[in-house]
C-alpha positions as CSV (number, residue, x, y, z in Angstrom):
1,M,-0.2,0.2,0.0
2,R,2.6,2.2,0.7
3,V,4.3,1.7,-2.6
4,R,1.2,2.7,-4.4
5,L,0.6,5.7,-2.3
6,K,4.3,6.9,-3.2
7,E,3.2,6.4,-6.7
8,K,-0.1,8.1,-6.8
9,L,1.3,11.2,-4.4
10,A,4.5,11.6,-6.9
11,A,2.1,13.0,-9.4
12,R,0.1,15.5,-6.9
13,L,3.2,16.8,-4.6
14,P,6.8,18.0,-4.3
15,P,9.2,15.4,-3.3
16,D,9.9,16.9,0.3
17,P,6.3,16.1,2.1
18,Q,6.2,12.9,0.1
19,T,9.7,11.8,1.5
20,H,8.2,12.8,5.1
21,I,5.3,10.5,5.0
22,Y,6.3,7.3,3.9
23,S,7.7,5.7,7.0
24,S,5.8,7.8,9.5
25,F,2.3,6.9,9.3
26,D,0.3,3.9,11.2
27,I,-2.8,2.2,10.4
28,I,-4.9,1.4,13.3
29,G,-8.2,-0.7,12.6
30,D,-9.9,1.6,10.2
31,I,-7.9,5.0,11.3
32,A,-4.8,6.3,9.6
33,I,-2.2,8.6,11.9
34,I,0.5,10.4,9.8
35,K,3.3,12.8,10.8
36,A,2.1,15.5,8.0
37,P,3.8,18.4,7.1
38,N,3.0,21.8,8.2
39,D,1.2,23.2,5.2
40,S,-2.4,21.9,5.8
41,N,-3.5,21.7,2.1
42,V,-0.3,19.0,1.5
43,A,-1.6,17.4,4.9
44,K,-5.1,17.3,3.5
45,A,-3.9,16.2,0.2
46,I,-1.7,13.1,1.3
47,A,-5.2,12.0,4.0
48,K,-7.3,12.0,0.9
49,Q,-5.0,10.2,-1.1
50,I,-4.4,7.4,1.7
51,M,-8.4,6.9,1.5
52,E,-8.3,6.4,-2.1
53,T,-5.5,4.2,-1.9
54,H,-6.6,2.2,1.1
55,K,-10.6,1.7,0.8
56,K,-10.5,0.3,4.5
57,I,-9.3,3.8,6.0
58,Q,-12.5,5.7,7.4
59,T,-10.5,8.4,9.0
60,V,-7.2,10.1,8.5
61,Y,-5.5,12.2,11.5
62,A,-2.2,14.0,11.8
63,Q,-0.2,13.4,14.9
64,T,0.4,16.9,16.3
65,S,2.5,15.9,19.4
66,P,4.8,13.4,20.7
67,V,3.8,10.5,22.9
68,E,3.9,11.9,26.3
69,G,2.8,12.1,29.9
70,N,2.3,9.4,32.3
71,H,-0.7,7.8,30.2
72,R,1.3,8.0,26.8
73,T,-0.9,9.9,24.9
74,R,-0.7,12.1,21.9
75,K,-2.8,14.9,20.2
76,L,-4.5,14.4,16.9
77,T,-5.7,17.3,14.4
78,L,-8.6,15.4,12.1
79,L,-7.3,15.6,8.3
80,A,-10.2,13.6,6.4
81,G,-13.1,11.1,7.2
82,Q,-15.2,10.4,10.4
83,N,-14.5,12.8,13.0
84,T,-14.0,9.5,15.8
85,T,-10.8,8.3,17.3
86,H,-12.4,4.9,18.4
87,T,-11.7,1.7,16.2
88,K,-11.1,-2.0,16.3
89,H,-7.9,-3.3,15.8
90,K,-7.4,-6.8,14.4
91,E,-4.0,-8.8,15.4
92,A,-3.0,-12.4,15.6
93,G,-6.5,-13.8,15.8
94,C,-7.6,-11.1,18.4
95,I,-9.7,-7.9,18.2
96,F,-8.7,-4.6,20.2
97,C,-10.7,-2.1,21.0
98,V,-8.8,1.5,21.4
99,D,-9.4,5.2,21.8
100,V,-6.2,6.1,19.6
101,E,-5.8,9.8,21.0
102,K,-6.4,8.7,24.7
103,C,-4.7,5.2,24.9
104,Y,-1.1,4.2,23.7
105,F,-1.2,1.6,20.8
106,S,1.2,0.7,18.2
107,P,0.8,-1.7,15.0
108,R,4.4,-1.4,15.0
109,L,4.9,-4.1,18.1
110,S,2.7,-6.6,16.2
111,Y,6.1,-8.9,15.8
112,E,7.1,-8.4,19.4
113,H,3.6,-9.4,20.8
114,Q,3.6,-12.7,18.7
115,R,7.6,-13.4,19.7
116,V,7.2,-12.8,23.4
117,A,3.9,-14.9,23.5
118,Q,5.6,-17.9,21.5
119,Q,8.4,-17.9,24.5
120,I,5.4,-18.4,27.3
121,L,5.4,-21.7,28.9
122,A,2.1,-23.8,30.2
123,Q,1.1,-22.5,33.7
124,E,3.1,-19.4,33.8
125,I,2.3,-16.4,36.0
126,V,2.9,-13.2,33.7
127,V,3.2,-9.7,35.3
128,N,2.5,-7.1,32.5
129,M,3.8,-3.8,34.0
130,F,2.8,-1.5,31.3
131,A,-0.1,-3.2,29.8
132,G,-2.0,-0.5,27.6
133,V,-5.4,-2.0,26.0
134,G,-4.1,-5.2,26.7
135,C,-2.2,-6.2,23.3
136,F,0.4,-8.4,25.1
137,S,-1.8,-9.6,27.6
138,V,-4.5,-11.1,25.7
139,I,-2.2,-12.7,22.8
140,I,-0.5,-14.2,25.3
141,A,-3.2,-15.9,27.1
142,K,-4.8,-16.6,23.8
143,T,-1.6,-18.2,22.7
144,S,-1.0,-20.2,26.2
145,P,-4.3,-20.9,27.5
146,Q,-3.0,-22.3,31.0
147,T,-1.3,-18.9,31.8
148,K,-2.4,-16.3,34.1
149,V,-1.4,-12.7,33.3
150,Y,-1.5,-9.9,36.0
151,S,-2.3,-6.8,33.5
152,I,-1.4,-3.5,34.8
153,D,-2.0,0.2,33.6
154,I,-2.4,3.4,35.2
155,N,-4.3,5.2,32.3
156,P,-8.0,4.9,33.2
157,V,-9.1,4.8,29.9
158,A,-6.7,2.3,28.7
159,Y,-7.7,0.1,31.9
160,Q,-11.3,0.4,30.9
161,F,-10.6,-0.6,27.2
162,M,-8.2,-3.6,28.7
163,I,-11.0,-4.9,30.2
164,K,-13.5,-4.4,27.3
165,N,-10.6,-6.6,25.4
166,T,-10.1,-9.2,27.4
167,H,-14.1,-9.9,27.5
168,I,-14.3,-9.4,23.9
169,N,-11.4,-12.0,23.4
170,G,-12.6,-14.5,26.1
171,V,-9.8,-14.2,28.4
172,E,-11.3,-12.6,31.3
173,S,-10.9,-15.5,33.4
174,R,-6.9,-15.5,33.2
175,V,-6.1,-12.1,32.2
176,Y,-6.5,-9.7,35.5
177,S,-6.9,-6.3,34.5
178,L,-5.6,-3.9,37.2
179,L,-5.5,0.1,37.5
180,G,-2.5,1.5,39.1
181,D,1.2,2.1,39.2
182,A,3.1,-0.8,38.4
183,K,5.8,-0.5,41.0
184,E,3.4,0.1,43.9
185,L,1.3,-2.9,43.0
186,I,4.3,-5.2,42.6
187,E,5.6,-4.0,46.2
188,T,2.1,-4.3,47.8
189,Q,0.6,-7.4,45.8
190,F,2.8,-9.0,43.6
191,E,6.1,-9.4,45.4
192,N,8.0,-12.9,44.2
193,I,5.0,-14.4,42.1
194,A,6.0,-14.2,38.5
195,D,7.6,-16.3,35.8
196,R,7.8,-13.8,33.5
197,V,7.7,-10.0,33.4
198,L,6.8,-7.6,30.8
199,M,8.1,-3.9,30.4
200,P,6.6,-2.2,27.4
201,L,7.3,1.3,28.5
202,P,11.0,2.5,27.2
203,E,10.6,5.8,28.6
204,K,10.5,4.2,32.4
205,A,11.8,0.8,31.9
206,L,15.5,1.4,33.6
207,Q,13.8,3.0,36.5
208,Y,11.4,0.1,37.2
209,L,13.6,-2.4,36.6
210,P,14.1,-3.1,40.1
211,A,10.1,-3.6,40.4
212,A,10.5,-6.1,37.7
213,V,13.1,-8.1,39.3
214,L,11.0,-7.8,42.8
215,A,8.1,-9.3,41.0
216,L,9.8,-12.5,39.9
217,K,9.9,-15.6,42.2
218,K,13.2,-16.0,44.1
219,T,14.0,-18.7,41.8
220,G,14.3,-16.1,38.9
221,G,12.5,-16.1,35.6
222,W,12.6,-13.8,32.4
223,I,12.4,-10.0,32.0
224,H,11.4,-8.6,28.6
225,Y,12.8,-5.1,28.8
226,Y,12.3,-2.5,26.2
227,D,14.3,1.1,26.1
228,F,14.7,3.8,23.6
229,E,18.7,4.0,22.7
230,H,20.2,7.1,20.6
231,A,23.4,5.4,18.6
232,T,25.4,6.9,15.9
233,N,26.3,4.7,12.7
234,K,29.3,3.4,14.6
235,E,27.5,2.5,17.9
236,N,25.3,-0.9,18.5
237,P,21.9,0.5,20.2
238,V,21.5,-3.1,21.7
239,E,24.7,-3.0,23.3
240,K,24.6,0.4,24.7
241,T,21.1,-0.7,26.0
242,R,22.6,-4.0,27.6
243,L,25.3,-1.9,29.3
244,K,23.1,0.5,31.2
245,V,20.9,-2.8,32.2
246,I,24.0,-4.7,33.6
247,D,25.0,-1.4,35.5
248,K,21.4,-1.4,37.1
249,L,21.4,-5.4,37.5
250,D,24.7,-5.5,39.3
251,Q,23.4,-3.1,41.6
252,L,20.9,-5.2,42.6
253,G,23.1,-8.4,43.2
254,I,21.4,-10.7,41.5
255,R,22.4,-13.4,39.0
256,Y,21.2,-13.0,35.5
257,S,22.1,-13.6,31.7
258,F,20.8,-12.2,28.1
259,G,18.9,-14.0,25.8
260,C,17.4,-12.3,22.9
261,G,18.2,-8.6,22.1
262,R,17.3,-6.6,19.1
263,I,16.2,-3.6,17.4
264,V,12.4,-3.4,17.3
265,R,12.1,-0.3,15.4
266,H,13.8,3.1,14.3
267,T,11.9,5.9,16.2
268,G,13.7,8.8,14.8
269,P,17.4,9.7,13.1
270,N,19.8,7.6,15.3
271,W,17.0,6.7,17.9
272,Y,16.0,3.2,18.2
273,Q,13.7,1.0,20.3
274,T,15.4,-2.1,21.5
275,V,14.5,-5.1,23.5
276,L,16.4,-7.4,25.8
277,D,15.4,-10.7,27.3
278,I,17.1,-11.1,30.5
279,Q,16.9,-14.6,32.4
280,V,17.4,-13.8,36.2
281,T,18.6,-17.4,37.4
282,S,18.8,-16.5,41.2
283,K,17.7,-13.1,43.2
284,D,19.7,-14.5,46.2
285,Q,22.4,-12.2,47.1
């Protein structure tokens, strides 16, 4: 679809706006979100062409602020189509209802959702510290029916959608939706219970890493740690992430090793989202 869009826009727009748009729009359900040029006429032309090229799209928004704040939200401006931020997104045989302006949602994490879900062993207890509308949690529960997931988010709107999504996908008996700060809930309710902890909030991952370790059983387990990393062409962003995680884990005095480490996606010039799979083998000092 992006190739067709590029070809059609080439006949309408100068090169600069075209280049800006190709790698910076997401499709969530029937909504497209673009990082549009400042020129509103150009932005609306791009939005119109997206809807003509992809008949499924009913709405196009421009993202007018970064994802920010504790609730991980962004400001959107309507460019074309229906004036609604609610949609249903299908992924991995699951349906996710979401408000794209009031909840964090990225279709670019679909590979990670599947990659992590496929590692889950039968009867694991999983703590998802930053669950959003429940994508990781629901897909894990669908993939591994004997798994129990404690699914936490601090955003009350995302929490309500999370509850709805567990019901829609028939996993409400195994995904426990919780509203609150993950660190506080772990310290008061979920210490030493988890076989696996998910940390899909790069902005706060390093800060919350001790809480993730606290949630693991005393015999250890796995942590899926996500971060943002700046790296030049001569630097390895995954290795830079690994080095700062090593420093934090060494301070905790635990035994650990690393499994997979990879770049999840580019997020800007010389900026990357990375992931490390960390196996804690013992929490005894």
